[in-house]
N, CA, C and O atoms as CSV, one atom per row, in Angstrom:
chain,resi,resn,atom,element,x,y,z
A,1,MET,N,N,1.228,-1.350,-0.369
A,1,MET,CA,C,-0.144,-0.020,0.044
A,1,MET,C,C,1.292,0.931,0.113
A,1,MET,O,O,2.458,0.780,0.479
A,2,ASN,N,N,0.299,2.170,-0.572
A,2,ASN,CA,C,1.747,3.345,-0.474
A,2,ASN,C,C,0.871,4.661,0.022
A,2,ASN,O,O,-0.076,5.277,-0.468
A,3,ASN,N,N,1.665,4.791,1.253
A,3,ASN,CA,C,1.829,6.509,2.341
A,3,ASN,C,C,0.130,7.004,1.206
A,3,ASN,O,O,-0.523,6.863,0.172
A,4,CYS,N,N,0.362,7.887,3.079
A,4,CYS,CA,C,-1.524,8.625,1.732
A,4,CYS,C,C,-0.215,9.799,1.774
A,4,CYS,O,O,0.857,9.573,2.336
A,5,PRO,N,N,-0.650,11.461,0.847
A,5,PRO,CA,C,-0.477,11.783,-0.098
A,5,PRO,C,C,0.355,12.905,0.840
A,5,PRO,O,O,1.462,13.393,0.611
A,6,CYS,N,N,-0.822,13.226,2.316
A,6,CYS,CA,C,-0.504,14.292,3.481
A,6,CYS,C,C,0.986,13.959,3.668
A,6,CYS,O,O,1.418,15.090,3.890
A,7,GLY,N,N,2.102,13.103,3.726
A,7,GLY,CA,C,3.082,12.988,4.153
A,7,GLY,C,C,3.383,11.670,5.320
A,7,GLY,O,O,4.407,10.990,5.255
A,8,SER,N,N,2.118,11.417,6.556
A,8,SER,CA,C,1.988,10.954,7.533
A,8,SER,C,C,2.910,9.702,7.798
A,8,SER,O,O,3.334,9.473,8.931
A,9,GLU,N,N,3.268,8.730,6.492
A,9,GLU,CA,C,3.522,7.627,6.217
A,9,GLU,C,C,2.248,7.151,6.850
A,9,GLU,O,O,2.544,6.847,8.006
A,10,MET,N,N,1.793,7.076,6.776
A,10,MET,CA,C,0.691,6.401,7.028
A,10,MET,C,C,-0.586,5.687,5.783
A,10,MET,O,O,-1.322,6.643,5.538
A,11,THR,N,N,-0.959,4.754,5.167
A,11,THR,CA,C,-1.578,4.533,4.552
A,11,THR,C,C,-2.538,5.767,4.329
A,11,THR,O,O,-2.841,6.654,5.127
A,12,TYR,N,N,-3.086,5.499,2.501
A,12,TYR,CA,C,-4.136,6.809,2.903
A,12,TYR,C,C,-5.450,5.633,3.847
A,12,TYR,O,O,-5.737,5.724,5.041
A,13,ASN,N,N,-5.892,4.855,3.072
A,13,ASN,CA,C,-7.034,4.520,3.966
A,13,ASN,C,C,-6.835,5.117,5.788
A,13,ASN,O,O,-7.840,5.634,6.276
A,14,GLN,N,N,-5.963,5.047,6.403
A,14,GLN,CA,C,-5.400,5.153,7.182
A,14,GLN,C,C,-5.776,6.325,8.104
A,14,GLN,O,O,-6.039,6.594,9.276
A,15,CYS,N,N,-5.607,7.009,6.542
A,15,CYS,CA,C,-5.551,8.316,7.240
A,15,CYS,C,C,-6.608,9.465,6.941
A,15,CYS,O,O,-7.551,9.924,7.586
A,16,CYS,N,N,-5.954,9.791,5.455
A,16,CYS,CA,C,-6.259,11.253,5.468
A,16,CYS,C,C,-7.758,10.409,4.550
A,16,CYS,O,O,-8.425,11.277,3.986
A,17,ARG,N,N,-8.372,8.870,4.323
A,17,ARG,CA,C,-10.019,8.760,3.885
A,17,ARG,C,C,-11.161,8.942,4.565
A,17,ARG,O,O,-12.189,8.951,3.889
A,18,GLN,N,N,-11.262,9.108,5.877
A,18,GLN,CA,C,-11.164,9.301,6.663
A,18,GLN,C,C,-12.587,10.064,6.859
A,18,GLN,O,O,-13.731,9.763,7.201
A,19,TYR,N,N,-11.654,11.573,6.321
A,19,TYR,CA,C,-12.056,13.278,5.691
A,19,TYR,C,C,-12.398,13.604,4.680
A,19,TYR,O,O,-12.915,14.669,4.343
A,20,HIS,N,N,-12.086,12.519,3.962
A,20,HIS,CA,C,-12.531,12.731,2.741
A,20,HIS,C,C,-13.942,12.082,2.652
A,20,HIS,O,O,-14.589,12.632,1.761
A,21,ASP,N,N,-14.596,11.147,3.249
A,21,ASP,CA,C,-16.282,10.261,3.661
A,21,ASP,C,C,-16.230,10.820,4.693
A,21,ASP,O,O,-16.344,9.813,5.391
A,22,GLY,N,N,-16.121,11.901,5.648
A,22,GLY,CA,C,-17.309,12.698,5.773
A,22,GLY,C,C,-16.458,12.733,7.222
A,22,GLY,O,O,-17.215,13.490,7.829
A,23,LYS,N,N,-15.946,12.583,7.683
A,23,LYS,CA,C,-15.259,12.842,9.327
A,23,LYS,C,C,-14.411,14.155,9.791
A,23,LYS,O,O,-13.312,14.433,9.311
A,24,SER,N,N,-15.094,14.944,10.819
A,24,SER,CA,C,-14.939,16.318,10.840
A,24,SER,C,C,-13.028,16.428,11.234
A,24,SER,O,O,-12.441,16.182,12.288
A,25,ALA,N,N,-12.644,16.763,10.267
A,25,ALA,CA,C,-10.701,17.012,11.250
A,25,ALA,C,C,-10.222,17.511,12.690
A,25,ALA,O,O,-10.264,18.669,13.107
A,26,PRO,N,N,-9.816,16.520,13.269
A,26,PRO,CA,C,-10.113,17.203,14.603
A,26,PRO,C,C,-9.357,17.918,14.616
A,26,PRO,O,O,-9.659,18.631,15.573
A,27,THR,N,N,-7.882,18.547,13.899
A,27,THR,CA,C,-6.818,20.017,14.093
A,27,THR,C,C,-6.837,20.104,12.990
A,27,THR,O,O,-7.074,19.284,12.103
A,28,ALA,N,N,-6.327,22.151,12.981
A,28,ALA,CA,C,-5.562,22.324,11.593
A,28,ALA,C,C,-4.845,22.355,11.059
A,28,ALA,O,O,-4.685,23.227,10.205
A,29,GLU,N,N,-3.768,21.091,11.371
A,29,GLU,CA,C,-3.072,20.386,11.259
A,29,GLU,C,C,-3.915,18.875,9.765
A,29,GLU,O,O,-3.535,18.657,8.614
A,30,THR,N,N,-4.907,18.305,10.457
A,30,THR,CA,C,-5.041,17.382,10.093
A,30,THR,C,C,-5.952,18.200,9.281
A,30,THR,O,O,-6.997,17.549,9.313
A,31,LEU,N,N,-6.238,19.638,8.310
A,31,LEU,CA,C,-7.594,19.860,8.332
A,31,LEU,C,C,-6.459,19.558,6.939
A,31,LEU,O,O,-6.502,18.785,5.982
A,32,MET,N,N,-5.302,20.777,7.483
A,32,MET,CA,C,-4.675,21.242,5.876
A,32,MET,C,C,-4.709,19.727,5.427
A,32,MET,O,O,-5.516,19.209,4.656
A,33,ARG,N,N,-3.424,19.012,6.225
A,33,ARG,CA,C,-3.058,16.826,5.109
A,33,ARG,C,C,-4.199,17.145,4.601
A,33,ARG,O,O,-4.052,17.889,3.631
A,34,SER,N,N,-5.414,16.870,4.870
A,34,SER,CA,C,-6.173,15.970,4.676
A,34,SER,C,C,-6.647,16.893,2.534
A,34,SER,O,O,-6.962,16.420,1.442
A,35,ARG,N,N,-6.406,18.244,3.073
A,35,ARG,CA,C,-7.187,18.589,2.350
A,35,ARG,C,C,-6.003,19.012,0.760
A,35,ARG,O,O,-6.410,19.128,-0.396
A,36,TYR,N,N,-4.674,19.146,1.191
A,36,TYR,CA,C,-3.466,19.136,0.088
A,36,TYR,C,C,-3.594,17.079,0.014
A,36,TYR,O,O,-2.453,16.618,0.022
A,37,SER,N,N,-4.450,16.204,-0.035
A,37,SER,CA,C,-4.604,15.109,-0.054
A,37,SER,C,C,-5.795,14.931,-1.174
A,37,SER,O,O,-5.773,14.149,-2.124
A,38,ALA,N,N,-6.723,15.750,-0.862
A,38,ALA,CA,C,-8.022,16.232,-1.398
A,38,ALA,C,C,-7.358,16.703,-3.204
A,38,ALA,O,O,-7.837,16.628,-4.335
A,39,TYR,N,N,-6.119,17.157,-2.653
A,39,TYR,CA,C,-5.330,18.181,-4.337
A,39,TYR,C,C,-4.769,17.440,-5.158
A,39,TYR,O,O,-5.069,17.375,-6.350
A,40,VAL,N,N,-3.815,16.747,-4.548
A,40,VAL,CA,C,-2.999,15.215,-5.085
A,40,VAL,C,C,-4.265,14.488,-5.627
A,40,VAL,O,O,-4.126,14.456,-6.850
A,41,MET,N,N,-5.229,13.994,-5.337
A,41,MET,CA,C,-6.735,13.323,-6.098
A,41,MET,C,C,-7.378,13.521,-6.224
A,41,MET,O,O,-8.505,13.035,-6.129
A,42,ARG,N,N,-6.558,15.188,-6.792
A,42,ARG,CA,C,-8.025,16.208,-7.499
A,42,ARG,C,C,-9.807,14.996,-6.729
A,42,ARG,O,O,-10.455,14.066,-7.208
A,43,ASN,N,N,-9.864,15.702,-5.544
A,43,ASN,CA,C,-10.642,15.415,-5.389
A,43,ASN,C,C,-11.665,17.099,-4.742
A,43,ASN,O,O,-11.513,17.588,-3.622
A,44,GLY,N,N,-12.167,17.385,-5.313
A,44,GLY,CA,C,-13.239,18.522,-5.764
A,44,GLY,C,C,-13.702,18.459,-4.830
A,44,GLY,O,O,-13.236,19.166,-3.937
A,45,ALA,N,N,-14.688,17.715,-4.577
A,45,ALA,CA,C,-16.023,17.511,-3.573
A,45,ALA,C,C,-15.482,17.857,-2.365
A,45,ALA,O,O,-15.663,18.948,-1.822
A,46,TYR,N,N,-14.549,16.586,-1.746
A,46,TYR,CA,C,-13.727,17.513,-0.685
A,46,TYR,C,C,-13.506,18.770,-0.491
A,46,TYR,O,O,-13.506,19.236,0.648
A,47,LEU,N,N,-13.367,19.228,-1.164
A,47,LEU,CA,C,-11.778,21.076,-1.196
A,47,LEU,C,C,-13.487,21.460,-0.714
A,47,LEU,O,O,-13.755,21.666,0.470
A,48,HIS,N,N,-14.599,21.519,-1.860
A,48,HIS,CA,C,-15.484,22.191,-1.242
A,48,HIS,C,C,-16.096,22.151,0.143
A,48,HIS,O,O,-16.013,23.158,0.846
A,49,ARG,N,N,-16.799,20.895,0.655
A,49,ARG,CA,C,-17.392,21.106,1.594
A,49,ARG,C,C,-16.427,20.865,2.397
A,49,ARG,O,O,-16.652,19.913,3.145
A,50,SER,N,N,-14.677,21.753,2.622
A,50,SER,CA,C,-13.585,21.433,3.823
A,50,SER,C,C,-13.874,23.524,3.247
A,50,SER,O,O,-14.714,24.123,3.919
A,51,TRP,N,N,-13.358,24.102,2.428
A,51,TRP,CA,C,-12.988,25.185,2.360
A,51,TRP,C,C,-14.029,26.299,2.890
A,51,TRP,O,O,-14.036,26.932,1.834
A,52,HIS,N,N,-14.634,26.794,3.456
A,52,HIS,CA,C,-15.266,27.597,4.315
A,52,HIS,C,C,-15.693,29.244,3.320
A,52,HIS,O,O,-15.021,30.036,2.660
A,53,GLY,N,N,-17.908,29.073,3.892
A,53,GLY,CA,C,-18.238,29.014,2.866
A,53,GLY,C,C,-17.632,30.811,2.172
A,53,GLY,O,O,-17.579,31.001,0.957
A,54,SER,N,N,-17.226,31.976,3.243
A,54,SER,CA,C,-17.376,32.968,2.940
A,54,SER,C,C,-15.508,33.716,1.491
A,54,SER,O,O,-15.095,34.787,1.046
A,55,THR,N,N,-15.018,31.802,1.403
A,55,THR,CA,C,-13.917,32.419,0.521
A,55,THR,C,C,-13.541,31.334,-0.088
A,55,THR,O,O,-12.438,30.816,-0.265
A,56,ARG,N,N,-15.186,30.906,-0.547
A,56,ARG,CA,C,-15.112,29.517,-1.469
A,56,ARG,C,C,-14.902,29.252,-2.491
A,56,ARG,O,O,-15.063,30.445,-2.751
A,57,PRO,N,N,-14.598,28.675,-3.767
A,57,PRO,CA,C,-14.582,29.327,-4.856
A,57,PRO,C,C,-15.798,28.445,-5.199
A,57,PRO,O,O,-16.025,27.422,-4.554
A,58,ASN,N,N,-16.697,28.910,-6.375
A,58,ASN,CA,C,-18.392,28.147,-7.045
A,58,ASN,C,C,-16.870,26.480,-6.775
A,58,ASN,O,O,-15.667,26.227,-6.721
A,59,LYS,N,N,-18.662,25.734,-6.688
A,59,LYS,CA,C,-18.421,24.040,-6.981
A,59,LYS,C,C,-17.576,23.886,-8.071
A,59,LYS,O,O,-16.352,23.971,-8.166
A,60,LYS,N,N,-18.074,23.747,-8.529
A,60,LYS,CA,C,-17.234,23.415,-10.078
A,60,LYS,C,C,-16.750,23.560,-10.247
A,60,LYS,O,O,-16.361,22.655,-10.986
A,61,GLY,N,N,-15.794,24.561,-10.161
A,61,GLY,CA,C,-14.516,25.070,-10.513
A,61,GLY,C,C,-13.605,23.464,-9.885
A,61,GLY,O,O,-13.030,22.580,-10.521
A,62,LEU,N,N,-13.789,23.620,-8.661
A,62,LEU,CA,C,-13.363,22.771,-7.061
A,62,LEU,C,C,-13.373,21.031,-8.642
A,62,LEU,O,O,-12.475,20.253,-8.964
A,63,LEU,N,N,-14.651,21.154,-9.074
A,63,LEU,CA,C,-15.229,19.721,-9.655
A,63,LEU,C,C,-14.146,19.536,-10.404
A,63,LEU,O,O,-13.480,18.635,-9.893
A,64,GLN,N,N,-13.590,20.000,-11.480
A,64,GLN,CA,C,-13.011,20.100,-12.904
A,64,GLN,C,C,-10.948,20.661,-12.536
A,64,GLN,O,O,-10.123,20.992,-13.387
A,65,LEU,N,N,-10.755,20.560,-11.063
A,65,LEU,CA,C,-9.583,20.364,-11.120
A,65,LEU,C,C,-8.424,19.800,-12.525
A,65,LEU,O,O,-8.291,18.661,-12.973
A,66,PRO,N,N,-7.863,20.832,-12.858
A,66,PRO,CA,C,-6.583,19.979,-14.014
A,66,PRO,C,C,-5.615,19.292,-13.303
A,66,PRO,O,O,-5.445,19.362,-12.086
A,67,PRO,N,N,-4.966,18.607,-14.114
A,67,PRO,CA,C,-3.842,17.172,-13.207
A,67,PRO,C,C,-3.041,18.448,-13.453
A,67,PRO,O,O,-3.235,19.461,-14.124
A,68,MET,N,N,-1.568,17.787,-12.243
A,68,MET,CA,C,-0.605,19.038,-11.740
A,68,MET,C,C,-0.258,17.474,-10.568
A,68,MET,O,O,-0.896,16.537,-10.089
A,69,ASP,N,N,1.556,18.165,-10.566
A,69,ASP,CA,C,2.083,17.489,-9.800
A,69,ASP,C,C,1.980,18.210,-8.732
A,69,ASP,O,O,1.717,19.413,-8.719
A,70,TRP,N,N,2.201,17.450,-7.698
A,70,TRP,CA,C,1.978,17.464,-6.272
A,70,TRP,C,C,3.584,17.210,-5.936
A,70,TRP,O,O,3.983,16.142,-6.402
A,71,LEU,N,N,4.270,17.738,-5.445
A,71,LEU,CA,C,5.758,17.411,-4.762
A,71,LEU,C,C,5.770,17.148,-3.662
A,71,LEU,O,O,6.485,16.166,-3.459
A,72,GLY,N,N,5.180,17.664,-2.520
A,72,GLY,CA,C,5.147,17.675,-1.226
A,72,GLY,C,C,4.762,18.128,-0.447
A,72,GLY,O,O,4.252,19.186,-0.814
A,73,LEU,N,N,4.608,17.880,1.167
A,73,LEU,CA,C,3.470,19.018,2.026
A,73,LEU,C,C,4.629,18.929,2.634
A,73,LEU,O,O,5.231,17.863,2.504
A,74,GLU,N,N,5.431,20.337,3.697
A,74,GLU,CA,C,6.333,20.213,4.794
A,74,GLU,C,C,5.605,20.889,5.166
A,74,GLU,O,O,5.168,21.921,4.657
A,75,ILE,N,N,5.200,20.059,6.785
A,75,ILE,CA,C,4.252,20.911,7.978
A,75,ILE,C,C,6.137,22.052,8.437
A,75,ILE,O,O,7.223,21.479,8.349
A,76,VAL,N,N,6.041,23.424,8.823
A,76,VAL,CA,C,6.951,23.967,9.159
A,76,VAL,C,C,7.308,23.937,10.564
A,76,VAL,O,O,8.357,23.687,11.159
A,77,ARG,N,N,5.555,24.425,11.104
A,77,ARG,CA,C,5.305,24.525,12.826
A,77,ARG,C,C,4.481,24.982,12.190
A,77,ARG,O,O,4.235,25.430,11.070
A,78,THR,N,N,3.664,24.588,14.093
A,78,THR,CA,C,2.146,24.806,13.824
A,78,THR,C,C,1.396,26.290,14.961
A,78,THR,O,O,1.758,27.457,15.110
A,79,GLU,N,N,0.923,25.956,15.208
A,79,GLU,CA,C,0.388,27.199,16.951
A,79,GLU,C,C,-0.848,26.901,16.383
A,79,GLU,O,O,-1.410,26.893,15.288
A,80,GLN,N,N,-1.152,26.532,18.170
A,80,GLN,CA,C,-2.445,26.306,18.355
A,80,GLN,C,C,-3.960,25.392,17.343
A,80,GLN,O,O,-4.492,26.448,17.003
A,81,GLY,N,N,-4.290,25.003,17.121
A,81,GLY,CA,C,-5.515,24.976,16.228
A,81,GLY,C,C,-5.182,23.057,16.428
A,81,GLY,O,O,-4.936,22.322,15.471
A,82,GLY,N,N,-5.239,22.728,17.471
A,82,GLY,CA,C,-5.269,21.427,18.669
A,82,GLY,C,C,-6.718,21.213,18.723
A,82,GLY,O,O,-7.141,22.368,18.666
A,83,GLU,N,N,-7.470,20.641,18.779
A,83,GLU,CA,C,-8.769,20.005,19.011
A,83,GLU,C,C,-9.017,20.478,19.945
A,83,GLU,O,O,-10.246,20.403,19.951
A,84,GLN,N,N,-8.556,21.238,21.345
A,84,GLN,CA,C,-9.581,22.104,21.969
A,84,GLN,C,C,-9.161,23.455,21.417
A,84,GLN,O,O,-8.936,24.092,22.446
A,85,ASP,N,N,-9.005,23.985,20.741
A,85,ASP,CA,C,-8.484,25.612,21.050
A,85,ASP,C,C,-9.253,25.881,18.778
A,85,ASP,O,O,-9.171,25.379,17.657
A,86,ALA,N,N,-9.921,27.085,19.604
A,86,ALA,CA,C,-11.147,27.782,18.755
A,86,ALA,C,C,-10.601,28.559,16.945
A,86,ALA,O,O,-11.393,28.873,16.057
A,87,ALA,N,N,-9.224,28.667,16.893
A,87,ALA,CA,C,-8.067,29.015,16.466
A,87,ALA,C,C,-7.063,28.272,16.000
A,87,ALA,O,O,-6.930,27.450,16.907
A,88,GLY,N,N,-6.079,27.952,14.992
A,88,GLY,CA,C,-4.918,27.794,14.885
A,88,GLY,C,C,-4.432,27.957,13.269
A,88,GLY,O,O,-3.246,27.824,12.965
């Protein structure tokens, strides 16, 4: 099995798939990783669902994502955004 595109070293089924399938991401970092994986996998429906309504582009544009080569996700640092935080 291949590792999840988000770089977690888990398989996609163990990692981001649960969020793509509807579970809420518990932390800001998990959300960022799941959204990165969605871009890699061209999952525009998840991107639309997880994008804040005040800045979200139209759904049609997200469902027709062009093919791109995603090189990787590097988490430099995190501040707040944990399960008990309101922001992060």
